[in-house]
C-alpha positions in Angstrom: 0.0 0.0 0.0 1.3 3.4 -0.9 -0.4 6.7 0.1 1.0 10.1 0.4 0.1 13.7 0.9 2.0 17.0 0.9 0.8 18.6 4.0 -1.4 16.2 6.1 -0.2 12.7 7.0 -2.9 10.3 6.1 -1.4 7.6 8.3 -3.3 9.1 11.2 -6.6 8.1 9.6 -5.6 4.5 9.1 -5.4 1.6 11.5 -1.9 1.0 13.0 -1.7 -2.3 11.2 -1.6 -0.3 7.9 1.8 1.3 7.5 2.5 4.4 5.5 5.6 4.7 3.3 6.7 7.4 0.9 8.0 6.3 -2.5 10.5 7.8 -4.8 8.9 9.9 -7.5 10.0 7.6 -10.3 9.0 4.2 -8.9 5.2 4.5 -8.7 2.2 5.3 -10.9 0.2 8.1 -9.2 -3.5 8.5 -8.8 -4.6 11.8 -7.2 -7.5 12.1 -4.8 -9.5 14.7 -2.8 -10.5 13.5 0.7 -12.4 15.2 3.6 -9.5 15.1 6.1 -10.8 18.1 8.0 -14.3 19.5 8.4 -17.6 17.9 9.4 -17.1 14.9 7.1 -13.6 14.1 8.5 -14.9 10.8 10.1 -16.3 9.8 6.7 -12.9 10.7 5.2 -11.3 8.1 7.5 -13.6 5.4 6.1 -12.6 6.5 2.6 -8.9 6.3 3.4 -9.4 2.9 5.0 -11.1 1.5 1.9 -8.4 3.0 -0.4 -5.7 1.4 1.7 -7.3 -2.0 1.3 -7.6 -1.5 -2.5 -4.0 -0.3 -2.9 -2.6 -3.2 -0.9 -4.6 -5.7 -3.1 -3.5 -3.9 -6.3 0.1 -3.8 -5.4 0.2 -7.4 -4.1 -1.0 -8.4 -7.5 1.8 -6.6 -9.3 0.5 -3.0 -9.3 -0.1 -1.2 -12.6 2.0 -1.1 -15.7 4.8 -2.9 -13.8 4.9 -0.3 -11.0 3.3 0.2 -7.6 0.2 2.3 -7.4 0.4 5.4 -5.2 -2.6 7.4 -4.1 -1.7 11.1 -3.6 -4.4 13.0 -1.7 -5.4 16.5 -0.8 -7.8 17.7 1.9 -11.1 19.0 0.5 -12.0 20.4 4.0 -15.6 19.2 3.4 -16.3 22.3 1.3 -16.8 23.0 -2.4 -14.0 25.6 -2.4 -11.8 23.1 -0.6 -12.5 20.5 -3.2 -11.7 22.9 -6.1 -8.5 23.9 -4.4 -7.5 20.4 -3.6 -8.1 19.1 -7.1 -6.2 22.0 -8.6 -3.2 21.2 -6.5 -3.4 17.6 -7.7 -3.6 18.7 -11.3 -0.7 21.1 -10.9 1.6 18.3 -9.7 1.5 17.0 -13.3 2.3 13.4 -12.4 -1.2 11.9 -11.7 -2.6 9.8 -14.6 -6.1 9.7 -13.1 -8.0 10.9 -10.0 -10.6 10.0 -7.4 -13.2 12.6 -6.5 -15.8 12.9 -3.8 -18.8 11.0 -2.5 -20.6 14.4 -2.3 -22.4 15.4 -5.5 -22.0 19.1 -4.7 -18.2 18.8 -4.6 -18.1 16.7 -7.8 -20.2 19.4 -9.5 -17.8 22.1 -8.2 -14.7 20.4 -9.7 -16.4 19.2 -12.9 -15.1 22.2 -15.1 -11.6 21.6 -13.9 -12.0 17.8 -14.6 -12.8 18.7 -18.2 -9.7 20.9 -18.4 -7.5 18.2 -16.8 -8.7 15.6 -19.4 -8.1 12.6 -17.2 -10.5 10.0 -15.7 -12.0 10.7 -12.3 -13.7 8.0 -10.3 -16.3 9.5 -8.0 -19.1 8.6 -5.6 -21.7 11.4 -5.9 -25.1 10.2 -6.9 -26.8 13.3 -8.6 -27.9 12.0 -12.0 -26.9 15.1 -13.8 -23.2 14.7 -13.1 -22.9 12.1 -15.8 -25.5 13.7 -18.1 -23.8 17.1 -18.6 -21.3 15.9 -21.3 -18.2 15.6 -19.1 -16.5 12.5 -20.6 -14.0 12.0 -17.7 -16.4 11.3 -14.8 -17.0 7.6 -13.8 -19.5 7.0 -11.0 -18.8 4.1 -8.6 -22.2 4.1 -7.0 -25.7 4.0 -8.6 -27.3 7.4 -9.3 -30.4 8.8 -7.7 -32.7 8.0 -10.6 -32.4 4.4 -9.2 -32.6 5.3 -5.5 -35.8 7.3 -6.2 -37.3 4.4 -8.1 -36.5 2.0 -5.2 -37.7 4.5 -2.4 -41.0 5.2 -4.2 -41.7 1.6 -5.1 -40.9 0.3 -1.6 -42.8 3.0 0.2 -45.9 2.8 -2.0 -46.1 -0.9 -2.9 -44.6 -2.6 0.2 -45.3 -0.1 3.0 -48.6 1.0 1.4 -48.0 4.7 2.1 -49.6 7.5 0.2 -49.0 10.8 2.2 -45.3 11.6 1.5 -43.1 14.2 3.1 -39.8 14.7 1.3 -36.9 16.4 3.1 -33.8 17.2 1.1 -30.6 19.2 1.0 -30.8 22.2 -1.4 -27.4 21.2 -2.9 -26.8 19.2 -6.1 -27.3 15.9 -4.4 -30.4 16.7 -2.4 -32.1 18.6 -5.3 -31.4 15.9 -7.8 -32.7 13.2 -5.5 -35.8 15.2 -4.6 -36.6 15.8 -8.3 -36.2 12.2 -9.1 -38.4 11.1 -6.2 -41.2 13.5 -7.0 -41.1 12.3 -10.6 -41.3 8.7 -9.6 -44.1 9.2 -7.1 -46.0 11.1 -9.8 -45.8 8.0 -12.0 -47.5 6.1 -9.1 -50.2 8.7 -8.9 -48.9 10.4 -5.7 -48.3 14.1 -5.0 -46.2 14.7 -1.8 -48.0 16.6 1.0 -44.6 18.3 1.7 -41.4 18.9 -0.2 -39.1 20.7 2.2 -35.5 21.8 1.5 -32.8 22.7 4.0 -29.3 24.2 3.9 -26.4 22.0 4.8 -24.7 22.2 8.2 -27.6 23.4 10.2 -27.5 23.2 14.0 -31.3 23.4 14.5 -33.9 21.7 12.3 -36.9 22.8 14.3 -38.6 24.7 11.4 -38.2 21.7 9.1 -39.5 19.3 11.7 -42.5 21.5 12.5 -43.3 21.6 8.8 -43.3 17.8 8.7 -45.4 17.6 11.8 -48.0 20.0 10.4 -48.1 18.1 7.1 -49.0 14.9 9.0 -47.5 12.5 6.5 -47.8 8.7 6.8 -44.2 8.3 5.5 -41.1 10.5 5.5 -38.4 10.3 2.8 -35.1 12.1 2.7 -32.0 13.0 0.8 -29.4 14.2 3.4 -25.9 15.1 2.2 -24.1 15.1 5.6 -24.7 12.5 8.2 -24.4 15.0 11.1 -27.3 17.0 9.7 -29.3 13.8 9.5 -28.5 12.9 13.1 -29.7 16.3 14.4 -32.9 16.1 12.3 -33.7 12.5 13.4 -33.4 13.4 17.1 -35.6 16.5 16.7 -38.1 14.7 14.6 -38.7 12.0 17.2 -38.6 14.5 20.1 -41.5 16.4 18.5 -43.5 13.3 18.2 -43.3 12.4 14.5 -43.4 8.6 14.4 -44.2 8.0 10.7 -42.1 5.4 8.9 -39.0 6.9 7.3 -37.3 5.7 4.0 -34.1 7.5 3.4 -31.2 7.7 0.9 -27.9 5.9 1.8 -26.8 8.5 4.5 -29.5 7.1 6.8 -27.5 4.0 7.5 -24.0 5.4 7.4 -22.0 4.9 10.6 -21.7 8.6 11.5 -25.5 9.1 11.3 -26.2 5.9 13.3 -23.8 7.0 16.0 -25.3 10.5 16.2 -29.0 9.6 16.0 -29.0 6.3 18.0 -32.5 5.2 18.9 -34.1 8.0 16.7 -33.3 5.9 13.7 -34.6 2.6 15.0 -37.3 1.2 12.7 -36.2 3.3 9.7 -35.6 2.0 6.2 -32.6 2.8 4.0 -31.8 2.5 0.3 -28.2 1.3 0.5 -25.7 0.9 -2.3 -23.6 -1.2 0.1 -24.6 -3.6 2.7 -22.5 -6.7 3.8 -25.2 -9.3 3.1 -25.9 -8.2 -0.5 -23.3 -10.4 -2.2 -20.3 -12.6 -1.6 -18.0 -9.7 -2.5 -19.7 -7.4 -0.1 -19.5 -10.0 2.7 -15.8 -10.7 2.0 -15.0 -7.0 2.1 -16.8 -6.5 5.4 -15.0 -9.4 7.0 -11.6 -8.0 6.0 -12.5 -4.5 7.0 -13.7 -5.5 10.5 -10.5 -7.6 10.9 -8.3 -4.7 10.0 -10.1 -1.7 11.6 -12.3 -3.2 14.3 -15.3 -1.3 12.9 -18.1 -1.9 10.4 -17.6 -0.5 6.9 -20.1 1.6 5.0 -20.3 3.1 1.5 -17.8 5.8 2.4 -15.2 3.1 2.1 -16.6 0.7 -0.5 -17.0 3.1 -3.5 -13.4 4.2 -3.3 -12.3 0.5 -2.9 -14.2 -0.5 -6.0 -13.1 2.6 -7.9 -9.4 2.1 -7.4 -9.6 -1.6 -8.3 -11.6 -0.9 -11.4 -9.2 2.0 -12.4 -6.1 -0.2 -11.9 -7.7 -3.0 -14.0 -8.5 -0.5 -16.7 -5.0 0.9 -16.8 -3.5 -2.6 -17.1 -6.1 -3.5 -19.7 -5.2 -0.4 -21.7 -1.5 -1.2 -21.2 -1.0 2.6 -21.2 -1.2 5.7 -19.1 -2.7 7.7 -21.9 -6.0 9.2 -20.6 -8.0 8.3 -23.7 -6.9 4.7 -23.6 -7.8 4.4 -19.9 -11.2 6.0 -20.7 -11.9 3.4 -23.4 -10.9 0.6 -21.0 -13.2 2.0 -18.3 -16.2 2.2 -20.7 -15.5 -1.4 -21.7 -15.8 -2.7 -18.1 -18.7 -5.2 -18.1 -19.7 -7.7 -15.4 -17.1 -6.5 -12.8 -18.3 -7.8 -9.4 -17.5 -5.2 -6.8 -18.6 -4.6 -3.2 -21.4 -2.3 -4.4 -22.7 -4.6 -7.1 -21.9 -5.6 -10.6 -20.4 -2.8 -12.7 -21.4 -2.3 -16.4 -20.2 1.1 -17.5 -21.9 3.0 -20.2 -20.6 5.9 -22.4 -21.8 8.4 -19.9 -19.8 6.9 -17.0 -22.5 5.2 -14.9 -21.6 1.7 -13.8 -24.3 0.6 -11.3 -28.1 0.4 -11.6 -29.5 -0.9 -8.4 -29.9 -0.6 -4.6 -30.4 -2.7 -1.5 -33.3 -2.1 0.8 -32.4 -2.4 4.5 -34.0 -1.8 7.8 -32.6 -0.5 11.1 -33.6 -3.0 13.7 -32.6 -1.6 17.1 -29.4 -0.3 15.7 -28.5 -3.3 13.5 -28.8 -2.9 9.7 -30.7 -5.8 8.3 -30.7 -6.6 4.6 -34.1 -7.0 2.9 -33.6 -7.3 -0.8 -31.6 -6.1 -3.8 -33.3 -4.3 -6.7 -31.5 -3.9 -10.0 -32.7 -2.3 -13.2 -31.7 -2.9 -16.8 -31.9 0.8 -17.7 
């Protein structure tokens, strides 16, 4: 495993069993990455670095890429859009990265997208806003399903399985939350349902009382949500239950992420989540969870799995291309079909989307229980 950073030592975010070493500039192939090392998503950033460390170790144990070890050079995005833009520009200015990893946050991927076009090299990312791969940027490759699919699963499960018709939708007003909300409203409309409440909020709030009161007044029989940051979700969940709203809740993947579960505790008991990763969904997911727990003494979530899959897929594509030329790597990525990763089976299309399904899970007294996997052909 080889990781490095100019100003923040990433070894502090990894388990002690995972050593950090710096390599000479000429003996590695470098992939650049932006990571939330500081800011409110710093805990999520640790999961991301752990997943990357596991992928790098696996890649390098198998011979690396193009006959050299793979090195992941990272910059802190500080959990902000300006931080993501600055971090990515620093990586590009190095001049020695043949590809990059981006963010799990759609709003940050959107922020760096113009610079990704200018850089002209593949970027593996985890943001789920559908528009990110629909805007004509040929260098973005998504390592999670997009929210057209999460909205289809949320609406189908809530209406046809839970039999709910009075929907309240809570969403961040950033790129992720807006895209998810739009897709959910559209899919509910196809089922003949108009939500009784569609309520946006600004990221990083300390008090969600006005939002919760709007939900309580709407008196829905189901709540659905697209939260960008887990700490926001944790605050909202506690206040929602404190003010007596007990309606079932079906949320986007952040509802089962470790940070949200730790912050919200009992307030999330009995909720449902649409999860791109859960350990019981496939043999690959189970094997990853087993190894992750062994190494880090903690359960993994999708903060770590998308980057794990992304680095492995990227390394395979570089070796398949037998070249560090960006266009050849891009062609090899688009050609990926039937790759079984921790998040599902990847089949990339020309636009850069690789996955088309989600898992439905339930929070049973703090334990995330797998219900079923739903995949789509288009």
